[in-house]
C-alpha positions in Angstrom: 0.0 0.0 0.0 1.1 3.6 -0.5 2.4 5.4 2.5 -0.2 7.6 4.3 0.7 10.5 6.6 -1.8 12.1 8.9 -1.5 15.0 11.3 -3.3 14.3 14.5 -4.0 17.5 16.6 -6.7 18.9 18.9 -7.5 21.1 21.8 -6.7 24.3 19.9 -9.1 26.4 22.0 -9.4 29.2 19.5 -10.7 32.4 21.1 -9.2 31.8 24.5 -8.2 35.2 25.9 -6.0 33.7 28.6 -5.3 36.1 31.5 -7.7 38.6 29.8 -5.0 39.2 27.1 -5.9 39.7 23.5 -2.3 38.9 22.7 -2.8 35.5 24.2 -5.9 35.0 22.1 -3.8 35.6 19.0 -1.2 33.1 20.4 -3.8 30.3 20.3 -4.6 31.2 16.7 -1.0 31.3 15.7 -0.3 27.9 17.2 -3.0 26.2 15.2 -1.8 28.2 12.2 1.6 26.7 12.6 0.1 23.2 12.4 -1.7 24.1 9.2 1.5 25.5 7.8 3.3 22.3 8.5 0.5 20.2 7.0 0.7 22.2 3.8 4.5 22.2 3.7 4.7 18.4 4.3 1.8 17.7 1.9 0.1 15.3 4.4 -2.9 13.2 3.3 -5.2 14.5 6.0 -5.4 16.5 9.3 -7.5 15.0 12.1 -8.8 17.4 14.8 -9.8 15.6 18.0 -12.1 18.2 19.5 -12.2 21.5 21.3 -11.6 23.6 18.2 -13.0 26.6 20.1 -12.6 27.5 23.7 -16.3 28.4 24.0 -19.5 27.1 22.5 -20.2 30.8 21.7 -17.1 31.9 19.9 -16.9 35.5 18.5 -17.3 36.3 14.9 -13.6 36.9 14.7 -12.9 33.4 16.0 -15.3 31.9 13.5 -13.7 33.7 10.6 -10.2 33.0 11.7 -10.9 29.2 11.8 -12.6 29.5 8.4 -9.4 31.1 7.0 -7.2 28.2 8.3 -9.6 25.6 6.9 -9.7 27.3 3.5 -5.9 27.0 3.3 -6.1 23.3 3.9 -8.8 23.0 1.3 -6.8 25.0 -1.2 -3.9 22.5 -0.7 -6.2 19.6 -1.2 -5.8 18.3 2.4 -9.1 17.1 4.0 -9.8 18.2 7.6 -11.5 15.5 9.6 -12.9 16.5 13.0 -15.2 15.7 16.0 -16.9 17.9 18.5 -15.2 18.4 21.9 -16.9 19.4 25.2 -15.8 23.0 25.0 -17.6 24.0 21.8 -20.4 21.4 22.0 -23.9 22.8 21.4 -27.2 21.0 21.9 -28.2 20.6 18.3 -26.4 21.9 15.3 -22.6 22.2 15.8 -20.0 24.6 14.5 -18.6 21.7 12.5 -21.9 21.4 10.7 -21.5 25.0 9.5 -18.0 24.4 8.2 -19.1 21.1 6.7 -21.9 22.9 4.8 -19.2 25.1 3.3 -17.1 22.1 2.2 -14.3 22.9 4.6 -14.6 20.1 7.2 -15.7 16.5 7.3 -17.4 15.6 10.6 -16.5 12.1 11.7 -19.1 9.7 13.0 -20.0 6.0 13.0 -19.9 6.2 9.2 -16.4 5.5 8.0 -14.3 8.0 6.2 -12.0 6.2 3.8 -8.5 7.5 3.2 -6.9 4.8 1.0 -6.5 1.7 3.2 -7.6 3.5 6.3 -11.2 3.8 7.6 -11.6 6.6 10.1 -14.5 6.8 12.6 -15.4 9.4 15.3 -17.3 9.7 18.6 -18.1 13.3 19.7 -17.5 14.2 23.4 -19.7 12.2 25.7 -20.6 13.5 29.1 -19.2 11.5 32.0 -22.7 10.6 33.3 -23.7 9.2 29.9 -20.7 7.0 29.3 -22.3 3.9 30.9 -25.3 4.4 28.5 -23.3 4.7 25.3 -24.8 2.6 22.5 -22.1 0.8 20.6 -24.6 -0.7 18.2 -24.3 2.5 16.1 -21.2 0.8 14.7 -23.0 -2.4 13.7 -22.6 -3.1 10.0 -20.2 -0.2 9.6 -17.0 -2.3 9.2 -15.1 -2.1 5.9 -12.5 -4.0 4.0 -9.9 -1.3 4.9 -6.6 -2.6 6.2 -6.6 -0.3 9.2 -9.4 1.3 11.2 -8.9 4.4 13.4 -11.3 5.8 16.0 -11.2 9.5 17.0 -12.5 10.5 20.5 -12.5 13.5 22.8 -12.4 11.8 26.2 -10.3 11.1 29.3 -9.7 7.3 29.2 -8.2 4.5 31.1 -5.6 3.0 31.4 -4.4 6.6 31.9 -4.7 7.5 35.6 -7.1 10.4 34.9 -9.5 8.3 32.8 -13.3 8.2 32.9 -13.9 5.7 30.2 -12.2 2.3 29.9 -10.6 2.3 26.4 -10.4 -1.5 26.5 -14.2 -1.6 26.8 -14.5 0.7 23.7 -12.1 -1.3 21.6 -13.8 -4.6 22.6 -17.3 -3.3 22.1 -16.9 -2.0 18.6 -17.7 -4.9 16.2 -14.5 -4.7 14.1 -10.9 -4.2 14.8 -9.6 -0.8 15.9 -5.9 -0.3 15.2 -5.4 3.2 16.7 -7.5 5.5 18.9 -6.6 9.2 18.4 -7.7 11.2 21.4 -8.3 14.8 22.5 -9.1 16.4 25.9 -5.9 15.7 27.7 -3.5 18.5 27.0 -0.3 16.4 27.4 1.1 14.3 24.6 0.7 10.6 25.5 1.4 7.5 23.5 0.8 3.9 24.8 -0.3 0.6 23.4 -3.4 -1.3 24.7 -2.9 -4.9 23.5 -2.4 -4.4 19.7 -4.0 -1.0 19.5 -2.2 2.4 19.6 -3.8 4.9 22.0 -2.5 8.5 21.8 -3.2 12.0 22.9 -1.7 14.8 20.6 -1.8 17.3 23.5 -2.9 21.0 23.2 -1.4 23.4 20.7 -1.0 26.1 23.3 -0.5 26.3 27.1 -3.9 26.6 28.7 -2.5 26.8 32.2 0.8 27.1 34.2 0.7 23.3 34.8 1.3 22.7 31.1 5.1 23.2 31.1 6.1 20.8 28.5 6.6 22.0 24.9 3.4 21.9 22.8 3.2 19.4 20.0 1.1 17.4 17.6 1.3 13.9 16.3 2.4 12.7 12.8 0.9 9.2 12.1 2.6 7.3 9.3 0.8 4.2 7.9 2.8 1.7 5.8 2.7 -2.0 4.9 4.9 -2.6 7.9 2.4 -1.0 10.3 1.7 2.2 12.1 4.3 4.7 13.3 3.5 7.6 15.6 5.9 10.5 16.2 5.4 14.1 17.5 6.6 17.5 16.4 7.1 20.5 18.6 5.1 23.7 18.0 6.8 27.0 18.7 4.8 28.9 21.3 5.2 31.9 23.6 7.5 31.3 26.5 6.2 30.8 30.0 9.0 31.7 32.5 8.9 30.6 36.1 11.4 32.5 38.4 11.8 30.8 41.9 12.5 33.2 44.8 13.1 32.2 48.4 12.3 35.0 50.9 13.0 35.4 54.6 11.4 37.6 57.2 14.6 39.3 58.3 15.9 40.2 54.8 14.7 42.7 52.3 12.4 40.4 50.5 11.3 42.8 47.9 14.8 43.5 46.8 15.5 39.8 46.6 12.6 39.4 44.2 13.7 42.3 42.0 17.3 40.9 41.9 16.0 37.5 40.8 13.9 39.1 38.0 16.8 41.1 36.6 18.8 37.8 36.1 16.3 36.8 33.3 15.2 38.0 29.9 11.5 38.4 30.5 10.6 40.5 27.4 7.3 39.4 25.8 7.0 36.3 28.1 4.4 35.1 30.5 6.3 35.4 33.7 5.4 33.9 37.1 7.4 34.6 40.3 7.2 31.5 42.5 7.7 32.6 46.1 8.8 30.1 48.8 10.3 30.6 52.3 9.0 32.4 55.3 5.3 33.3 55.1 5.9 36.3 57.5 8.1 38.0 54.9 6.0 41.0 53.7 5.9 41.7 50.0 4.1 44.2 47.8 2.6 42.0 45.0 1.3 45.0 43.1 4.8 46.5 43.1 6.3 43.2 41.8 3.8 43.0 38.9 4.5 46.7 38.0 8.3 45.9 38.0 7.7 42.9 35.7 5.7 45.0 33.3 8.3 47.7 33.3 10.9 45.2 32.1 8.7 44.0 29.2 6.8 41.0 30.5 3.6 40.3 28.5 1.8 38.9 31.5 3.0 39.3 35.1 2.0 36.8 37.7 2.9 35.7 41.2 2.5 32.2 42.6 2.9 32.4 46.4 3.8 28.8 47.2 4.0 29.8 50.9 0.2 30.4 51.2 -1.1 28.9 47.9 -1.9 32.3 46.4 -1.9 32.9 42.6 -2.4 36.4 41.4 -3.7 35.2 38.1 -6.8 33.2 37.6 -5.7 29.8 36.3 -8.8 27.9 35.1 -7.2 24.5 35.3 -6.6 24.6 39.1 -8.6 22.0 40.9 -11.7 23.7 42.4 -14.3 22.0 44.5 -17.7 23.7 44.4 -20.2 23.3 47.2 -23.9 23.1 46.5 -25.1 26.8 46.1 -28.2 26.2 48.2 -26.0 24.8 51.1 -23.7 27.8 50.9 -26.6 30.3 51.0 -28.2 28.5 53.9 -24.9 28.6 55.8 -24.5 32.3 55.2 -28.1 33.0 56.3 -27.5 31.1 59.5 -24.6 33.4 60.2 -26.9 36.4 59.9 -28.9 35.3 63.0 -32.2 36.3 61.3 -35.5 36.1 63.3 -38.2 33.7 62.4 -39.8 36.4 60.2 -36.6 37.0 58.3 -36.1 33.3 57.7 -39.7 33.0 56.5 -39.3 35.8 54.0 -36.0 34.3 52.7 -37.7 30.9 52.2 -40.5 32.6 50.3 -38.3 34.6 48.0 -36.1 31.6 47.1 -39.0 29.1 46.7 -39.1 28.1 43.0 -42.6 26.8 43.4 -44.0 30.3 44.2 -44.6 32.6 41.2 -42.8 35.9 41.6 -46.1 37.8 41.2 -47.4 35.9 44.3 -44.5 36.5 46.7 -46.1 39.7 48.1 -49.4 38.0 48.9 -47.8 34.9 50.2 -45.5 37.0 52.5 -48.5 38.9 53.9 -50.3 35.7 54.6 -47.4 33.9 56.2 -46.3 36.9 58.3 -49.9 37.3 59.5 -50.0 33.7 60.6 -46.6 34.2 62.4 -47.8 37.4 64.2 -50.9 35.6 65.4 -48.6 33.1 67.3 -46.6 35.8 69.0 -47.4 36.7 72.6 -47.4 40.5 72.5 -48.1 40.7 76.3 -44.4 39.9 76.9 -42.3 43.1 77.0 -39.6 43.4 74.3 -36.4 44.8 75.8 -35.1 47.8 73.9 -31.8 49.5 74.8 -32.0 53.3 75.3 -28.9 55.3 74.7 -28.4 58.3 77.0 -27.6 61.5 75.1 -23.9 61.8 74.5 -23.2 58.2 75.2 -22.7 55.7 72.3 -22.8 52.1 73.3 -20.8 49.4 71.5 -21.5 46.7 74.0 -23.0 43.2 73.5 -26.6 42.3 73.9 -26.1 41.2 77.5 -24.4 44.5 78.4 -27.2 46.4 76.6 -29.7 44.7 78.9 -27.7 45.7 81.9 -27.6 49.3 80.6 -31.4 49.2 80.4 -31.6 48.1 84.0 -29.3 50.9 85.2 -31.3 53.6 83.5 -34.6 52.2 84.9 -36.5 52.2 81.7 -39.2 49.7 81.1 -42.6 49.3 79.5 -45.7 49.6 81.6 -47.9 46.6 81.1 -51.1 48.7 80.8 -50.0 52.1 79.8 -47.4 51.3 77.2 -45.3 54.3 78.3 -41.8 54.3 79.7 -41.1 54.6 83.4 -38.0 56.6 84.0 -36.1 57.6 87.2 -37.0 60.8 88.9 -33.5 62.2 88.5 -33.6 61.5 84.8 -37.0 63.2 84.4 -35.9 66.2 86.5 -32.9 66.8 84.3 -35.0 66.5 81.1 -37.6 68.8 82.6 -35.1 71.5 83.5 -33.6 71.3 80.1 -37.0 71.5 78.4 -38.2 74.4 80.5 -35.2 76.4 79.4 -36.0 75.8 75.8 -37.6 78.3 73.5 -40.6 76.1 72.7 -41.7 75.6 76.3 -44.8 77.5 77.3 -46.6 77.1 80.7 -49.8 78.4 79.2 -49.9 75.7 76.5 -48.6 72.7 78.4 -47.6 71.5 81.8 -45.6 68.4 82.5 -46.4 66.8 85.9 -44.3 64.1 87.4 -45.5 62.0 90.3 -43.5 61.2 93.4 -43.0 57.7 92.1 -41.2 59.0 89.0 -43.7 57.9 86.4 -45.2 60.2 83.9 -49.0 60.8 83.7 -51.0 58.8 81.3 -51.0 60.4 77.8 -51.0 59.5 74.1 -47.5 58.3 73.2 -45.8 57.7 69.9 -44.6 54.1 69.4 -40.9 53.7 70.1 -39.2 53.5 66.7 -36.1 51.3 66.3 -32.9 53.0 65.3 -29.4 51.8 64.3 -27.7 49.1 66.4 -31.0 47.9 67.8 -31.3 51.0 70.1 -34.4 53.2 70.6 -34.7 56.8 71.6 -37.6 57.5 74.0 -38.6 61.1 73.7 -40.2 63.0 76.6 -43.2 64.7 75.1 -45.1 67.7 76.2 -48.8 67.2 76.7 -51.5 69.8 77.1 -53.3 69.6 80.4 -55.8 72.3 79.5 -56.9 73.2 75.9 -58.6 76.5 75.0 -60.7 77.2 71.9 -64.0 75.9 70.8 -62.5 74.0 67.8 -60.5 71.8 70.2 -63.2 71.0 72.8 -64.8 67.7 72.9 -68.4 67.0 73.8 -69.1 65.3 77.1 -70.3 62.3 75.3 -67.1 62.0 73.3 -65.1 62.3 76.5 -67.2 59.7 78.1 -66.6 57.4 75.1 -62.9 58.0 75.2 -62.8 57.1 78.9 -64.9 54.0 78.5 -63.1 52.7 75.5 -59.8 50.9 76.2 -57.1 52.4 74.1 -55.7 49.9 71.6 -52.2 48.9 72.2 -49.6 50.0 69.6 -47.0 47.5 68.4 -43.8 48.0 66.5 -43.5 44.9 64.2 -39.9 45.7 63.6 -39.2 44.5 67.1 -40.6 41.0 66.3 -39.4 40.4 62.7 
């Protein structure tokens, strides 16, 4: 048979603005462009892309057009591009590959074989981890060919690699014809092993997606001859990532040590990370370090504080464990020490079974039921700040302060009882005020220190759960016909028990 050469690549992640840098976005495009250049220069028989063409399932128009330009170069050179859908660009129905396929630029691989001489090539798009046990291998029934070799392209993490989710032996054994090579995407590191008589290989990513990908980037060249299959890799030139280790100590000038270490390297146009180790007590100005890196030409400045596990740049490949959002919210709400009314409102607002237009009515109903269960005959302690004194004490100390100022609610009058000394001081101050007039009002205080019965305003809550209790003037004699009440009205007022006034803010 004639020799066949295929470039196997993948995980190009076009459109990825790594570290929020548009220069890095162009780096990802340039890396894939280098692969296309090599394919054209070598005159390979095909290019196989193993998924994650784009970094996002919603690439920008620029990304779409950039990819189209690269595919057009391959088509002009007579080199077919064969591809599958990865997890990053996967959409629910029509895929981006379908768009390029309709333009005659890409062939989307599937259970139907694509023949390239004596090689039949199949593909499986990325399968979610939860759906792997349900995968239907019968889609390959009757799809075998008389080709000498059969290749399968997948975008998965597989066993026997330690990070695998899908047992590649199961795949090879379940497909009803021999598979001679499995060409993989998803893992960004180049890997080549043999499972029984079948080659299993990852091409790796074409650009560094994180600081953990320190090996040079590459792609595979697969050569098929009568003697068998040969797999080699070729390095892709990419932007340098430079890691500068610095050990700092508390007693030394740590910042100067960092600057000296930086000046020992050529950092121009590189992604530079300072890796700090040593004494965690050594104080450093991270912002100052990043500014120094930029001043010396670094494209992207970063700091990895290995002492405390801090990374000043958001690295998306770092292992992150997410808690259930509802559990996190409930934990934060518990820390707020909300009352039963507050918790009730929170449950109503976040209840997905209640229509948003019904929340107001439901809240009114539930709060009403809650208020009916509250015993309003029990006094609610309210701290009263004395003028000129700002309290920052705990709730227990606030209660003690209330006892010391002798302020409480009367069970029947709903008015404050205050000490005679406090009232005398307030009375003297009020009598000296300009608004005071003996002809209009007269404040009488009994020997017991309690104020006479009169209409009072409800005590309004203020900041820090404290209330201000005003001493109000009250008219003991009122002149003018317009303000007089009839005897029957007075009799009615005396016989009718005055309704108690409640401040719901004290209960909710």
